[in-house]
C-alpha positions in Angstrom: 146.5 -9.6 88.2 147.7 -12.4 85.8 150.9 -14.3 86.7 153.4 -15.7 84.1 156.0 -18.2 84.4 159.5 -16.6 85.0 161.5 -15.6 82.0 163.5 -18.6 80.7 161.3 -21.2 82.2 158.6 -23.3 80.7 155.5 -25.1 81.7 155.5 -28.6 80.2 151.9 -29.6 79.6 150.1 -32.2 77.4 150.6 -33.0 74.6 154.2 -31.9 74.8 154.7 -33.6 78.2 154.0 -36.9 76.6 157.3 -36.7 74.9 159.0 -35.9 78.1 157.5 -38.8 79.9 158.5 -41.1 77.1 162.1 -39.9 77.1 162.4 -40.2 80.9 161.0 -43.7 81.0 163.4 -44.7 78.2 166.3 -43.1 80.1 165.6 -45.1 83.3 165.6 -48.2 81.1 168.9 -47.4 79.3 170.7 -46.4 82.4 169.6 -49.6 84.2 170.8 -51.8 81.2 174.3 -50.4 81.7 174.3 -50.8 85.5 173.9 -47.2 86.6 172.0 -46.8 89.8 169.8 -43.9 90.5 171.1 -41.0 92.7 168.9 -38.2 94.0 170.7 -35.0 94.8 169.9 -31.6 96.3 168.8 -28.8 94.1 171.2 -26.4 95.8 174.7 -26.8 97.1 177.2 -24.8 99.0 178.4 -22.2 96.4 182.1 -23.5 96.9 181.1 -26.8 95.3 180.5 -25.2 92.0 183.0 -22.3 92.3 185.9 -24.8 93.0 184.6 -27.7 91.0 183.3 -26.0 87.8 186.0 -23.3 87.9 186.2 -19.7 89.1 187.1 -18.5 85.6 184.3 -20.2 83.8 181.3 -18.3 82.4 179.1 -20.6 84.5 180.5 -19.4 87.8 181.2 -15.7 86.8 177.8 -15.0 85.1 175.3 -17.7 85.2 174.9 -19.1 88.7 171.8 -18.5 90.8 173.5 -17.7 94.1 171.8 -16.6 97.3 172.4 -16.3 101.0 170.1 -18.3 103.3 168.7 -17.2 106.7 171.8 -18.7 108.3 174.1 -16.4 106.3 175.4 -19.3 104.1 176.1 -18.9 100.4 174.1 -21.4 98.4 173.7 -22.0 94.6 171.0 -23.6 92.6 172.8 -26.4 90.7 174.0 -25.4 87.3 175.1 -29.0 86.4 175.1 -32.4 88.1 178.7 -33.8 88.1 180.2 -31.7 90.9 177.2 -32.7 93.1 177.6 -36.5 92.4 181.3 -36.3 93.2 180.7 -34.3 96.4 178.1 -36.9 97.4 180.5 -39.8 96.8 183.3 -38.1 98.7 180.9 -37.4 101.6 180.1 -41.1 101.9 183.8 -41.9 102.3 183.3 -44.8 100.0 186.0 -46.5 97.8 185.7 -48.4 94.6 183.3 -48.0 91.7 180.2 -45.9 91.6 178.0 -45.9 88.5 175.4 -43.2 89.1 172.5 -42.0 86.9 170.4 -38.8 87.6 167.8 -36.6 86.0 166.4 -33.3 87.1 166.3 -29.6 86.7 169.4 -27.4 86.4 169.6 -23.6 86.6 171.7 -21.0 84.8 171.1 -17.3 84.2 171.3 -17.5 80.4 170.0 -15.2 77.6 166.8 -17.3 76.9 166.5 -18.7 73.3 165.5 -22.0 71.7 167.5 -24.7 73.3 168.9 -22.4 76.1 166.7 -21.9 79.0 167.3 -20.6 82.6 165.7 -23.7 84.0 166.5 -26.7 81.9 166.3 -30.5 82.3 169.2 -32.9 82.1 169.7 -36.6 82.4 173.2 -37.9 83.0 175.6 -40.6 84.3 178.9 -40.6 86.2 181.3 -43.5 86.2 183.5 -42.9 89.3 186.5 -44.9 90.3 188.0 -46.0 87.0 190.8 -44.6 84.8 190.2 -47.2 82.1 189.5 -46.0 78.6 186.9 -48.7 78.5 184.9 -46.6 81.0 185.0 -43.6 78.6 183.9 -45.7 75.7 181.0 -47.3 77.7 179.7 -43.9 78.8 179.9 -42.6 75.2 178.0 -45.7 73.9 175.2 -45.4 76.5 174.5 -41.8 75.4 174.6 -42.8 71.7 172.3 -45.8 72.2 169.8 -43.8 74.2 169.7 -40.9 71.9 169.3 -43.2 68.9 166.4 -45.1 70.6 164.8 -41.8 71.4 164.8 -40.9 67.7 167.1 -37.9 67.7 167.5 -37.2 64.0 170.9 -36.5 62.4 172.8 -37.6 65.4 176.6 -37.2 65.3 179.1 -38.1 68.0 182.2 -35.9 68.3 185.3 -36.9 70.3 188.6 -35.4 71.2 191.3 -35.5 73.9 192.3 -32.3 75.7 195.3 -33.8 77.6 195.8 -33.8 81.3 197.8 -32.0 84.0 201.0 -33.3 82.6 200.8 -32.2 78.9 198.2 -29.6 78.9 200.4 -26.8 80.5 202.8 -26.9 77.5 199.9 -26.8 75.0 198.3 -23.9 76.8 201.5 -21.9 76.4 201.5 -22.6 72.7 197.9 -21.7 72.4 198.3 -18.4 74.4 201.1 -17.3 72.0 199.0 -18.1 69.0 196.0 -16.2 70.4 198.0 -13.1 71.5 199.2 -12.8 67.8 195.5 -12.6 66.9 194.2 -10.4 69.6 192.7 -8.1 66.9 190.1 -10.7 65.8 189.1 -11.9 69.3 185.8 -10.7 70.9 185.8 -9.1 74.4 184.9 -12.4 76.1 187.8 -14.2 74.5 190.2 -11.5 75.3 189.1 -12.0 79.0 189.7 -15.7 78.7 192.9 -15.5 77.0 195.0 -15.8 80.2 192.6 -17.5 82.6 191.0 -20.2 80.3 192.4 -20.0 76.7 190.9 -23.3 75.6 187.5 -21.8 75.9 188.4 -19.4 73.1 188.4 -22.4 70.8 184.8 -22.9 71.7 183.6 -19.3 71.2 180.9 -19.1 68.5 182.2 -15.7 67.3 185.9 -16.4 67.4 186.3 -20.0 66.4 185.6 -19.4 62.7 188.5 -16.9 62.7 190.9 -19.4 64.3 190.7 -22.3 61.9 194.5 -22.8 62.0 194.8 -22.8 65.9 196.9 -25.5 67.5 194.7 -28.4 68.7 195.1 -30.1 72.0 195.2 -33.6 70.4 198.4 -32.7 68.6 200.2 -31.9 72.0 199.3 -35.0 74.0 201.8 -36.9 76.1 202.3 -40.6 75.6 199.8 -41.6 78.3 197.1 -39.4 77.0 197.7 -40.4 73.4 197.5 -44.1 74.4 194.3 -43.5 76.3 192.7 -41.7 73.4 193.7 -44.5 71.0 192.1 -47.1 73.4 188.9 -45.0 73.6 188.6 -44.8 69.8 189.4 -48.5 69.3 186.7 -49.4 71.9 184.1 -47.3 70.1 184.9 -49.0 66.8 184.6 -52.4 68.5 181.2 -51.4 69.8 180.1 -50.0 66.4 179.6 -46.6 67.7 180.1 -44.2 64.9 182.2 -41.0 65.8 183.9 -38.1 64.2 187.1 -36.7 65.5 186.9 -33.0 66.5 190.4 -31.8 67.2 189.3 -28.5 68.6 186.4 -29.7 70.7 186.7 -28.4 74.3 184.5 -28.5 77.3 183.2 -25.4 79.1 184.0 -26.5 82.6 187.5 -26.5 84.1 187.3 -30.0 85.6 187.6 -31.9 82.2 190.8 -33.6 81.0 191.7 -36.3 78.5 188.5 -37.5 76.7 185.9 -34.8 75.6 182.9 -35.6 73.6 179.7 -34.2 72.3 176.4 -35.4 70.9 175.2 -33.1 68.1 171.7 -33.2 66.3 172.8 -31.9 62.9 169.2 -31.6 61.8 168.4 -29.1 64.7 168.1 -25.7 63.1 169.0 -23.5 66.1 172.3 -22.0 67.3 172.3 -24.7 70.0 172.5 -28.1 68.3 174.6 -29.9 70.9 172.0 -32.2 72.8 174.6 -33.3 75.3 178.3 -34.0 76.0 180.8 -34.9 78.7 184.2 -36.2 79.3 186.8 -37.4 81.8 187.4 -35.4 85.0 190.0 -37.2 87.1 191.0 -34.2 89.1 187.6 -33.0 90.2 187.5 -34.8 93.4 190.7 -33.2 94.6 189.4 -29.8 93.6 186.6 -30.4 96.0 189.0 -31.2 98.8 188.8 -35.1 98.6 191.0 -37.9 97.7 191.8 -38.7 94.0 188.7 -40.3 92.4 188.9 -40.7 88.6 185.6 -40.2 86.7 184.0 -39.8 83.4 180.4 -38.9 82.5 177.9 -37.0 80.4 174.7 -34.8 80.6 172.0 -34.7 78.0 169.6 -31.8 77.6 166.0 -33.1 77.5 164.8 -29.6 76.3 167.1 -29.8 73.2 166.1 -33.4 72.5 162.5 -32.5 72.5 163.2 -29.7 70.0 164.6 -32.4 67.6 161.4 -34.6 67.9 158.9 -32.8 65.8 156.0 -35.4 66.1 153.5 -34.8 68.8 153.3 -37.9 71.0 149.8 -39.5 70.9 148.0 -40.0 74.1 148.7 -43.5 75.5 145.6 -45.4 74.6 143.5 -46.9 77.3 142.8 -50.6 77.8 139.3 -49.9 79.0 136.9 -47.0 79.6 134.2 -47.6 82.1 130.7 -46.4 81.0 128.4 -45.9 84.0 124.7 -46.3 83.3 122.3 -44.7 85.8 123.2 -44.0 89.3 126.2 -46.4 89.7 129.2 -44.0 89.8 130.3 -45.6 93.0 130.3 -49.0 91.5 132.2 -47.6 88.4 134.8 -46.0 90.6 135.3 -49.2 92.5 135.8 -51.3 89.3 138.3 -48.7 88.0 140.2 -48.8 91.2 140.5 -52.6 91.0 141.5 -52.6 87.3 144.2 -50.0 87.9 145.6 -52.0 90.7 145.8 -54.9 88.3 147.9 -52.7 86.0 145.2 -52.1 83.4 145.0 -48.6 82.0 141.5 -47.4 82.9 139.5 -44.2 82.9 135.9 -43.2 83.5 133.6 -40.2 83.6 133.0 -38.6 87.0 130.7 -35.9 85.9 127.5 -37.9 85.4 127.4 -37.4 81.6 125.0 -39.4 79.4 125.9 -43.0 78.3 126.3 -41.6 74.7 128.7 -38.9 75.8 130.7 -41.5 77.8 131.0 -43.7 74.7 132.3 -40.7 72.7 134.9 -40.0 75.4 136.0 -43.6 75.2 136.5 -43.2 71.4 138.5 -39.9 71.9 140.7 -41.7 74.4 141.4 -44.5 72.0 140.1 -47.1 74.5 140.1 -50.7 73.1 137.1 -51.8 75.2 134.2 -50.2 77.0 132.9 -51.8 80.3 129.2 -50.9 80.9 128.3 -50.8 84.6 124.5 -51.2 84.5 121.7 -53.3 85.8 123.8 -56.4 85.3 126.1 -55.2 88.1 123.6 -56.4 90.7 124.1 -60.0 89.3 127.9 -59.6 89.5 128.3 -58.9 85.7 129.2 -56.2 83.4 128.8 -55.7 79.6 132.1 -55.6 77.7 132.2 -54.0 74.2 134.9 -54.1 71.7 135.0 -50.6 70.4 136.7 -51.5 67.2 134.3 -54.3 66.0 131.2 -53.4 68.1 131.0 -57.0 69.5 129.8 -57.2 73.0 129.2 -59.8 75.7 128.3 -60.1 79.3 131.0 -61.5 81.8 131.4 -61.7 85.5 133.0 -58.6 87.0 135.8 -60.8 88.5 136.8 -61.9 85.1 137.3 -58.4 83.6 141.0 -58.1 84.3 141.8 -61.5 82.7 139.4 -60.9 79.8 141.0 -57.5 79.1 144.5 -59.1 79.0 143.4 -61.8 76.5 141.8 -59.4 74.0 
């Protein structure tokens, strides 16, 4: 019997995994530059965390969550997103003040698998908790933009909008409902279901949105405080030279969002799913989870979709040295490799006992700059070093190999 990976999941192997490694290392660097500390969260939560936080009426909760009962009879759910977990963890600590958190990891949703939409998918993200300032929104948007730009995502566009808050949104929703009821005939079945429970999601429907081009937009129904906040966000983005486009009908798919909403779109990505990430402000989420009021803003970026935009195959990271073992000296070669790796020098060697000629071919394939030959000279405390680009070689003390490698 041959086993296969479950539908909607992927094995990430070389050479594709090299792109993933590069993106994850870059993410840690960019998050640290902006002062976001690493948080590590459970892969599953009590189901209520997502049912209450994400929203009972959302498609995520109704159709996409992987929910199961554990042996103690508790309802648990594999995390479909990261924000609710970060806020739950913050509330659980009882902490006050600011938390700037960065995370990365697998998320799970029962999707219809296609390019850029998987049942197990990988996200990186940040949450800025404890600040209502528009400057926090702008900082978060800028971080995502700088990271995606540095990663090389082509055709990157930043879309921004404001969807109001608990003060002004109810009046807008009534206007929107009336508009949608007059156009019931053009709505798909999913949109008809959402019309009463979550009408803003109709604006995000791939089927219905093109038929609703004259729909009222949330940005035209903002209260004074929300309008001022939105003005400040846009002004801050201009000050930071972050290019953006206003998208008056951009909404987010989860119930906890309010005020700022934004999305990063890879316009060159020729799939139905060209958004590589997005986020927004969620000042009411902590209260939905039964906690004290904690304002927040954040985003999540989909690494799977980012990789789709990066057509080049990452080259294997070249080695600093490749150790060639002559004769029965594999133990000496392994000890030298261990020492060099400890010194931070990228090192590899053959462990199969192949011929010296075959080992030199392997060094060339790995792109090594230098070959270290462990032969008879080893007994005198020396090794032969050979520059594989020029062919020049010399004999040096084995204690000097690390320093010699750094100089060349």
